[in-house]
N, CA, C and O atoms as a GROMACS GRO file, in nm:
protein
  388
    1UNK      N    1  -1.093 -10.796 -20.744
    1UNK     CA    2  -1.175 -10.832 -20.857
    1UNK      C    3  -1.091 -10.827 -20.985
    1UNK      O    4  -0.991 -10.756 -20.992
    2UNK      N    5  -1.135 -10.903 -21.084
    2UNK     CA    6  -1.057 -10.918 -21.206
    2UNK      C    7  -1.077 -10.807 -21.306
    2UNK      O    8  -1.160 -10.717 -21.288
    3UNK      N    9  -0.997 -10.815 -21.411
    3UNK     CA   10  -1.007 -10.721 -21.522
    3UNK      C   11  -1.134 -10.747 -21.601
    3UNK      O   12  -1.191 -10.856 -21.593
    4UNK      N   13  -1.181 -10.648 -21.679
    4UNK     CA   14  -1.298 -10.671 -21.763
    4UNK      C   15  -1.275 -10.790 -21.857
    4UNK      O   16  -1.166 -10.809 -21.911
    5UNK      N   17  -1.380 -10.869 -21.874
    5UNK     CA   18  -1.376 -10.988 -21.960
    5UNK      C   19  -1.494 -10.981 -22.054
    5UNK      O   20  -1.606 -10.948 -22.013
    6UNK      N   21  -1.470 -11.013 -22.182
    6UNK     CA   22  -1.578 -11.019 -22.280
    6UNK      C   23  -1.580 -11.157 -22.344
    6UNK      O   24  -1.477 -11.210 -22.385
    7UNK      N   25  -1.699 -11.214 -22.351
    7UNK     CA   26  -1.719 -11.345 -22.413
    7UNK      C   27  -1.823 -11.326 -22.523
    7UNK      O   28  -1.927 -11.265 -22.500
    8UNK      N   29  -1.793 -11.377 -22.642
    8UNK     CA   30  -1.887 -11.366 -22.753
    8UNK      C   31  -1.936 -11.504 -22.792
    8UNK      O   32  -1.859 -11.601 -22.794
    9UNK      N   33  -2.064 -11.512 -22.825
    9UNK     CA   34  -2.126 -11.637 -22.866
    9UNK      C   35  -2.208 -11.613 -22.991
    9UNK      O   36  -2.270 -11.508 -23.007
   10UNK      N   37  -2.208 -11.711 -23.079
   10UNK     CA   38  -2.299 -11.709 -23.192
   10UNK      C   39  -2.414 -11.802 -23.157
   10UNK      O   40  -2.393 -11.918 -23.124
   11UNK      N   41  -2.536 -11.748 -23.164
   11UNK     CA   42  -2.652 -11.824 -23.121
   11UNK      C   43  -2.757 -11.826 -23.230
   11UNK      O   44  -2.773 -11.729 -23.304
   12UNK      N   45  -2.830 -11.936 -23.239
   12UNK     CA   46  -2.943 -11.947 -23.331
   12UNK      C   47  -3.069 -11.908 -23.257
   12UNK      O   48  -3.140 -11.993 -23.204
   13UNK      N   49  -3.097 -11.777 -23.252
   13UNK     CA   50  -3.207 -11.727 -23.170
   13UNK      C   51  -3.256 -11.593 -23.226
   13UNK      O   52  -3.178 -11.516 -23.282
   14UNK      N   53  -3.385 -11.567 -23.210
   14UNK     CA   54  -3.442 -11.438 -23.249
   14UNK      C   55  -3.434 -11.342 -23.131
   14UNK      O   56  -3.413 -11.383 -23.017
   15UNK      N   57  -3.451 -11.214 -23.159
   15UNK     CA   58  -3.449 -11.112 -23.054
   15UNK      C   59  -3.559 -11.138 -22.953
   15UNK      O   60  -3.534 -11.133 -22.833
   16UNK      N   61  -3.682 -11.165 -23.000
   16UNK     CA   62  -3.794 -11.188 -22.910
   16UNK      C   63  -3.769 -11.307 -22.818
   16UNK      O   64  -3.797 -11.301 -22.698
   17UNK      N   65  -3.717 -11.414 -22.874
   17UNK     CA   66  -3.686 -11.533 -22.796
   17UNK      C   67  -3.577 -11.503 -22.691
   17UNK      O   68  -3.587 -11.544 -22.576
   18UNK      N   69  -3.474 -11.431 -22.734
   18UNK     CA   70  -3.365 -11.392 -22.644
   18UNK      C   71  -3.419 -11.312 -22.525
   18UNK      O   72  -3.387 -11.342 -22.410
   19UNK      N   73  -3.499 -11.210 -22.553
   19UNK     CA   74  -3.553 -11.125 -22.446
   19UNK      C   75  -3.646 -11.203 -22.354
   19UNK      O   76  -3.645 -11.180 -22.233
   20UNK      N   77  -3.726 -11.294 -22.409
   20UNK     CA   78  -3.817 -11.375 -22.328
   20UNK      C   79  -3.738 -11.464 -22.231
   20UNK      O   80  -3.772 -11.473 -22.113
   21UNK      N   81  -3.635 -11.531 -22.281
   21UNK     CA   82  -3.554 -11.619 -22.196
   21UNK      C   83  -3.480 -11.537 -22.090
   21UNK      O   84  -3.474 -11.577 -21.974
   22UNK      N   85  -3.425 -11.423 -22.130
   22UNK     CA   86  -3.352 -11.340 -22.034
   22UNK      C   87  -3.444 -11.289 -21.923
   22UNK      O   88  -3.407 -11.290 -21.806
   23UNK      N   89  -3.564 -11.246 -21.958
   23UNK     CA   90  -3.658 -11.195 -21.857
   23UNK      C   91  -3.692 -11.306 -21.757
   23UNK      O   92  -3.697 -11.282 -21.636
   24UNK      N   93  -3.714 -11.425 -21.806
   24UNK     CA   94  -3.746 -11.538 -21.719
   24UNK      C   95  -3.623 -11.576 -21.634
   24UNK      O   96  -3.638 -11.604 -21.515
   25UNK      N   97  -3.506 -11.578 -21.693
   25UNK     CA   98  -3.383 -11.618 -21.622
   25UNK      C   99  -3.346 -11.518 -21.514
   25UNK      O  100  -3.292 -11.557 -21.410
   26UNK      N  101  -3.375 -11.391 -21.536
   26UNK     CA  102  -3.335 -11.286 -21.441
   26UNK      C  103  -3.445 -11.248 -21.343
   26UNK      O  104  -3.427 -11.156 -21.263
   27UNK      N  105  -3.559 -11.316 -21.349
   27UNK     CA  106  -3.671 -11.284 -21.261
   27UNK      C  107  -3.623 -11.280 -21.116
   27UNK      O  108  -3.569 -11.379 -21.066
   28UNK      N  109  -3.644 -11.168 -21.050
   28UNK     CA  110  -3.602 -11.154 -20.911
   28UNK      C  111  -3.463 -11.094 -20.895
   28UNK      O  112  -3.425 -11.057 -20.784
   29UNK      N  113  -3.387 -11.084 -21.003
   29UNK     CA  114  -3.254 -11.022 -20.997
   29UNK      C  115  -3.264 -10.878 -21.045
   29UNK      O  116  -3.342 -10.849 -21.136
   30UNK      N  117  -3.188 -10.788 -20.985
   30UNK     CA  118  -3.192 -10.650 -21.032
   30UNK      C  119  -3.131 -10.641 -21.172
   30UNK      O  120  -3.014 -10.674 -21.192
   31UNK      N  121  -3.211 -10.597 -21.268
   31UNK     CA  122  -3.165 -10.585 -21.406
   31UNK      C  123  -3.251 -10.483 -21.478
   31UNK      O  124  -3.357 -10.442 -21.430
   32UNK      N  125  -3.203 -10.442 -21.595
   32UNK     CA  126  -3.284 -10.354 -21.681
   32UNK      C  127  -3.250 -10.383 -21.826
   32UNK      O  128  -3.137 -10.417 -21.861
   33UNK      N  129  -3.349 -10.368 -21.908
   33UNK     CA  130  -3.334 -10.385 -22.052
   33UNK      C  131  -3.317 -10.247 -22.113
   33UNK      O  132  -3.393 -10.155 -22.083
   34UNK      N  133  -3.217 -10.233 -22.199
   34UNK     CA  134  -3.193 -10.107 -22.270
   34UNK      C  135  -3.173 -10.141 -22.416
   34UNK      O  136  -3.061 -10.171 -22.458
   35UNK      N  137  -3.280 -10.136 -22.493
   35UNK     CA  138  -3.271 -10.169 -22.636
   35UNK      C  139  -3.231 -10.314 -22.656
   35UNK      O  140  -3.304 -10.405 -22.619
   36UNK      N  141  -3.114 -10.334 -22.715
   36UNK     CA  142  -3.064 -10.468 -22.745
   36UNK      C  143  -2.971 -10.520 -22.635
   36UNK      O  144  -2.894 -10.613 -22.658
   37UNK      N  145  -2.979 -10.460 -22.517
   37UNK     CA  146  -2.885 -10.497 -22.411
   37UNK      C  147  -2.958 -10.518 -22.279
   37UNK      O  148  -3.057 -10.451 -22.248
   38UNK      N  149  -2.906 -10.613 -22.203
   38UNK     CA  150  -2.954 -10.638 -22.068
   38UNK      C  151  -2.840 -10.600 -21.974
   38UNK      O  152  -2.725 -10.641 -21.995
   39UNK      N  153  -2.870 -10.524 -21.872
   39UNK     CA  154  -2.769 -10.484 -21.775
   39UNK      C  155  -2.805 -10.540 -21.638
   39UNK      O  156  -2.917 -10.524 -21.589
   40UNK      N  157  -2.707 -10.605 -21.578
   40UNK     CA  158  -2.724 -10.662 -21.444
   40UNK      C  159  -2.616 -10.601 -21.356
   40UNK      O  160  -2.497 -10.606 -21.388
   41UNK      N  161  -2.658 -10.542 -21.243
   41UNK     CA  162  -2.561 -10.481 -21.152
   41UNK      C  163  -2.581 -10.541 -21.014
   41UNK      O  164  -2.693 -10.553 -20.964
   42UNK      N  165  -2.469 -10.580 -20.953
   42UNK     CA  166  -2.470 -10.639 -20.820
   42UNK      C  167  -2.350 -10.585 -20.745
   42UNK      O  168  -2.240 -10.639 -20.755
   43UNK      N  169  -2.370 -10.477 -20.670
   43UNK     CA  170  -2.259 -10.412 -20.600
   43UNK      C  171  -2.160 -10.357 -20.701
   43UNK      O  172  -2.196 -10.276 -20.786
   44UNK      N  173  -2.034 -10.401 -20.692
   44UNK     CA  174  -1.929 -10.355 -20.784
   44UNK      C  175  -1.925 -10.435 -20.914
   44UNK      O  176  -1.847 -10.404 -21.004
   45UNK      N  177  -2.008 -10.538 -20.923
   45UNK     CA  178  -2.007 -10.622 -21.043
   45UNK      C  179  -2.112 -10.574 -21.142
   45UNK      O  180  -2.225 -10.540 -21.105
   46UNK      N  181  -2.072 -10.572 -21.269
   46UNK     CA  182  -2.162 -10.532 -21.376
   46UNK      C  183  -2.150 -10.632 -21.491
   46UNK      O  184  -2.041 -10.670 -21.532
   47UNK      N  185  -2.266 -10.673 -21.540
   47UNK     CA  186  -2.272 -10.763 -21.655
   47UNK      C  187  -2.361 -10.700 -21.759
   47UNK      O  188  -2.476 -10.665 -21.731
   48UNK      N  189  -2.308 -10.686 -21.879
   48UNK     CA  190  -2.387 -10.636 -21.993
   48UNK      C  191  -2.396 -10.750 -22.093
   48UNK      O  192  -2.294 -10.802 -22.138
   49UNK      N  193  -2.518 -10.787 -22.129
   49UNK     CA  194  -2.540 -10.892 -22.228
   49UNK      C  195  -2.607 -10.824 -22.346
   49UNK      O  196  -2.720 -10.777 -22.337
   50UNK      N  197  -2.536 -10.820 -22.458
   50UNK     CA  198  -2.590 -10.749 -22.575
   50UNK      C  199  -2.620 -10.847 -22.688
   50UNK      O  200  -2.550 -10.946 -22.707
   51UNK      N  201  -2.725 -10.816 -22.761
   51UNK     CA  202  -2.776 -10.898 -22.869
   51UNK      C  203  -2.755 -10.824 -23.001
   51UNK      O  204  -2.797 -10.710 -23.016
   52UNK      N  205  -2.690 -10.891 -23.096
   52UNK     CA  206  -2.663 -10.831 -23.226
   52UNK      C  207  -2.712 -10.926 -23.335
   52UNK      O  208  -2.644 -11.024 -23.367
   53UNK      N  209  -2.830 -10.897 -23.394
   53UNK     CA  210  -2.882 -10.987 -23.497
   53UNK      C  211  -2.792 -10.989 -23.620
   53UNK      O  212  -2.734 -10.887 -23.657
   54UNK      N  213  -2.782 -11.104 -23.682
   54UNK     CA  214  -2.705 -11.126 -23.804
   54UNK      C  215  -2.801 -11.175 -23.912
   54UNK      O  216  -2.914 -11.213 -23.881
   55UNK      N  217  -2.758 -11.175 -24.036
   55UNK     CA  218  -2.845 -11.230 -24.141
   55UNK      C  219  -2.874 -11.378 -24.114
   55UNK      O  220  -2.787 -11.453 -24.067
   56UNK      N  221  -2.997 -11.419 -24.143
   56UNK     CA  222  -3.034 -11.560 -24.126
   56UNK      C  223  -2.943 -11.649 -24.208
   56UNK      O  224  -2.892 -11.609 -24.312
   57UNK      N  225  -2.922 -11.770 -24.158
   57UNK     CA  226  -2.853 -11.873 -24.237
   57UNK      C  227  -2.959 -11.946 -24.315
   57UNK      O  228  -3.065 -11.980 -24.262
   58UNK      N  229  -2.933 -11.969 -24.441
   58UNK     CA  230  -3.033 -12.034 -24.527
   58UNK      C  231  -2.977 -12.163 -24.586
   58UNK      O  232  -2.864 -12.169 -24.634
   59UNK      N  233  -3.061 -12.264 -24.581
   59UNK     CA  234  -3.036 -12.391 -24.649
   59UNK      C  235  -3.162 -12.418 -24.731
   59UNK      O  236  -3.263 -12.462 -24.678
   60UNK      N  237  -3.154 -12.390 -24.859
   60UNK     CA  238  -3.274 -12.399 -24.942
   60UNK      C  239  -3.377 -12.300 -24.893
   60UNK      O  240  -3.349 -12.180 -24.884
   61UNK      N  241  -3.497 -12.347 -24.861
   61UNK     CA  242  -3.603 -12.260 -24.810
   61UNK      C  243  -3.601 -12.249 -24.658
   61UNK      O  244  -3.680 -12.174 -24.600
   62UNK      N  245  -3.513 -12.321 -24.595
   62UNK     CA  246  -3.505 -12.324 -24.449
   62UNK      C  247  -3.415 -12.210 -24.401
   62UNK      O  248  -3.302 -12.195 -24.447
   63UNK      N  249  -3.466 -12.128 -24.307
   63UNK     CA  250  -3.389 -12.014 -24.253
   63UNK      C  251  -3.370 -12.032 -24.103
   63UNK      O  252  -3.463 -12.065 -24.030
   64UNK      N  253  -3.247 -12.009 -24.057
   64UNK     CA  254  -3.214 -12.019 -23.915
   64UNK      C  255  -3.171 -11.881 -23.868
   64UNK      O  256  -3.079 -11.822 -23.925
   65UNK      N  257  -3.237 -11.828 -23.763
   65UNK     CA  258  -3.194 -11.698 -23.712
   65UNK      C  259  -3.055 -11.709 -23.649
   65UNK      O  260  -3.021 -11.811 -23.590
   66UNK      N  261  -2.978 -11.603 -23.664
   66UNK     CA  262  -2.842 -11.601 -23.608
   66UNK      C  263  -2.821 -11.468 -23.537
   66UNK      O  264  -2.864 -11.363 -23.584
   67UNK      N  265  -2.754 -11.475 -23.423
   67UNK     CA  266  -2.722 -11.352 -23.349
   67UNK      C  267  -2.586 -11.369 -23.282
   67UNK      O  268  -2.549 -11.478 -23.239
   68UNK      N  269  -2.513 -11.260 -23.275
   68UNK     CA  270  -2.392 -11.254 -23.193
   68UNK      C  271  -2.439 -11.201 -23.057
   68UNK      O  272  -2.506 -11.099 -23.049
   69UNK      N  273  -2.404 -11.271 -22.952
   69UNK     CA  274  -2.438 -11.229 -22.817
   69UNK      C  275  -2.307 -11.207 -22.742
   69UNK      O  276  -2.219 -11.293 -22.741
   70UNK      N  277  -2.296 -11.092 -22.680
   70UNK     CA  278  -2.173 -11.055 -22.610
   70UNK      C  279  -2.203 -11.040 -22.461
   70UNK      O  280  -2.295 -10.968 -22.422
   71UNK      N  281  -2.125 -11.108 -22.380
   71UNK     CA  282  -2.133 -11.095 -22.235
   71UNK      C  283  -2.010 -11.018 -22.190
   71UNK      O  284  -1.898 -11.066 -22.206
   72UNK      N  285  -2.030 -10.900 -22.134
   72UNK     CA  286  -1.919 -10.816 -22.089
   72UNK      C  287  -1.925 -10.805 -21.937
   72UNK      O  288  -2.020 -10.752 -21.880
   73UNK      N  289  -1.821 -10.855 -21.872
   73UNK     CA  290  -1.813 -10.863 -21.727
   73UNK      C  291  -1.718 -10.756 -21.673
   73UNK      O  292  -1.609 -10.736 -21.726
   74UNK      N  293  -1.761 -10.687 -21.568
   74UNK     CA  294  -1.674 -10.594 -21.496
   74UNK      C  295  -1.686 -10.626 -21.348
   74UNK      O  296  -1.796 -10.636 -21.294
   75UNK      N  297  -1.572 -10.643 -21.282
   75UNK     CA  298  -1.572 -10.669 -21.139
   75UNK      C  299  -1.590 -10.815 -21.101
   75UNK      O  300  -1.608 -10.845 -20.983
   76UNK      N  301  -1.587 -10.905 -21.197
   76UNK     CA  302  -1.601 -11.048 -21.171
   76UNK      C  303  -1.463 -11.112 -21.170
   76UNK      O  304  -1.376 -11.075 -21.248
   77UNK      N  305  -1.443 -11.209 -21.079
   77UNK     CA  306  -1.318 -11.285 -21.085
   77UNK      C  307  -1.337 -11.401 -21.184
   77UNK      O  308  -1.447 -11.424 -21.234
   78UNK      N  309  -1.231 -11.473 -21.209
   78UNK     CA  310  -1.232 -11.579 -21.310
   78UNK      C  311  -1.338 -11.686 -21.282
   78UNK      O  312  -1.406 -11.732 -21.373
   79UNK      N  313  -1.352 -11.724 -21.157
   79UNK     CA  314  -1.450 -11.826 -21.118
   79UNK      C  315  -1.592 -11.775 -21.139
   79UNK      O  316  -1.677 -11.848 -21.189
   80UNK      N  317  -1.617 -11.650 -21.102
   80UNK     CA  318  -1.751 -11.591 -21.119
   80UNK      C  319  -1.788 -11.579 -21.266
   80UNK      O  320  -1.904 -11.600 -21.302
   81UNK      N  321  -1.692 -11.546 -21.351
   81UNK     CA  322  -1.718 -11.540 -21.495
   81UNK      C  323  -1.758 -11.679 -21.544
   81UNK      O  324  -1.859 -11.694 -21.614
   82UNK      N  325  -1.681 -11.782 -21.509
   82UNK     CA  326  -1.710 -11.919 -21.553
   82UNK      C  327  -1.847 -11.964 -21.503
   82UNK      O  328  -1.922 -12.026 -21.579
   83UNK      N  329  -1.880 -11.935 -21.378
   83UNK     CA  330  -2.010 -11.975 -21.323
   83UNK      C  331  -2.124 -11.903 -21.394
   83UNK      O  332  -2.228 -11.963 -21.420
   84UNK      N  333  -2.106 -11.776 -21.426
   84UNK     CA  334  -2.210 -11.699 -21.493
   84UNK      C  335  -2.229 -11.746 -21.636
   84UNK      O  336  -2.342 -11.754 -21.684
   85UNK      N  337  -2.121 -11.778 -21.705
   85UNK     CA  338  -2.132 -11.830 -21.842
   85UNK      C  339  -2.204 -11.966 -21.839
   85UNK      O  340  -2.288 -11.992 -21.925
   86UNK      N  341  -2.173 -12.051 -21.742
   86UNK     CA  342  -2.245 -12.178 -21.728
   86UNK      C  343  -2.393 -12.154 -21.704
   86UNK      O  344  -2.478 -12.220 -21.764
   87UNK      N  345  -2.425 -12.060 -21.615
   87UNK     CA  346  -2.565 -12.024 -21.587
   87UNK      C  347  -2.634 -11.979 -21.716
   87UNK      O  348  -2.745 -12.023 -21.746
   88UNK      N  349  -2.568 -11.891 -21.792
   88UNK     CA  350  -2.623 -11.840 -21.917
   88UNK      C  351  -2.648 -11.955 -22.015
   88UNK      O  352  -2.756 -11.964 -22.073
   89UNK      N  353  -2.548 -12.041 -22.033
   89UNK     CA  354  -2.561 -12.152 -22.126
   89UNK      C  355  -2.676 -12.246 -22.088
   89UNK      O  356  -2.747 -12.295 -22.175
   90UNK      N  357  -2.694 -12.270 -21.960
   90UNK     CA  358  -2.802 -12.357 -21.916
   90UNK      C  359  -2.939 -12.295 -21.947
   90UNK      O  360  -3.032 -12.367 -21.983
   91UNK      N  361  -2.951 -12.165 -21.935
   91UNK     CA  362  -3.080 -12.099 -21.962
   91UNK      C  363  -3.117 -12.108 -22.111
   91UNK      O  364  -3.235 -12.111 -22.146
   92UNK      N  365  -3.016 -12.110 -22.196
   92UNK     CA  366  -3.042 -12.112 -22.341
   92UNK      C  367  -3.027 -12.250 -22.402
   92UNK      O  368  -3.036 -12.266 -22.523
   93UNK      N  369  -3.003 -12.350 -22.318
   93UNK     CA  370  -2.987 -12.487 -22.370
   93UNK      C  371  -3.120 -12.537 -22.424
   93UNK      O  372  -3.226 -12.514 -22.366
   94UNK      N  373  -3.110 -12.604 -22.535
   94UNK     CA  374  -3.231 -12.660 -22.597
   94UNK      C  375  -3.222 -12.811 -22.595
   94UNK      O  376  -3.113 -12.869 -22.592
   95UNK      N  377  -3.337 -12.873 -22.597
   95UNK     CA  378  -3.340 -13.020 -22.599
   95UNK      C  379  -3.292 -13.073 -22.734
   95UNK      O  380  -3.279 -12.997 -22.830
   96UNK      N  381  -3.267 -13.198 -22.739
   96UNK     CA  382  -3.222 -13.259 -22.864
   96UNK      C  383  -3.118 -13.363 -22.835
   96UNK      O  384  -3.084 -13.390 -22.719
   97UNK      N  385  -3.068 -13.420 -22.938
   97UNK     CA  386  -2.971 -13.525 -22.914
   97UNK      C  387  -2.881 -13.542 -23.025
   97UNK      O  388  -2.792 -13.628 -23.020
   0.00000   0.00000   0.00000
């Protein structure tokens, strides 16, 4: 298994929205929520997904929520990290064009 890997993303999302999507995405998978963090354990593999709210971005009266989201992988090989990041991105993908 590979060395620990951390991936950081800046996302336009609120805490409630993040937790709602994560709960739906992980339904049936062993996981637990601990404050601002989701922990997923599968044998020797551990994934911690943490949510860090940032100040809203403002354009005039329009406010966009912003958060730093960190995915910390332990026991994943390079392919498993890439597949999990793709899975994560698909769950948070929004429509639009």
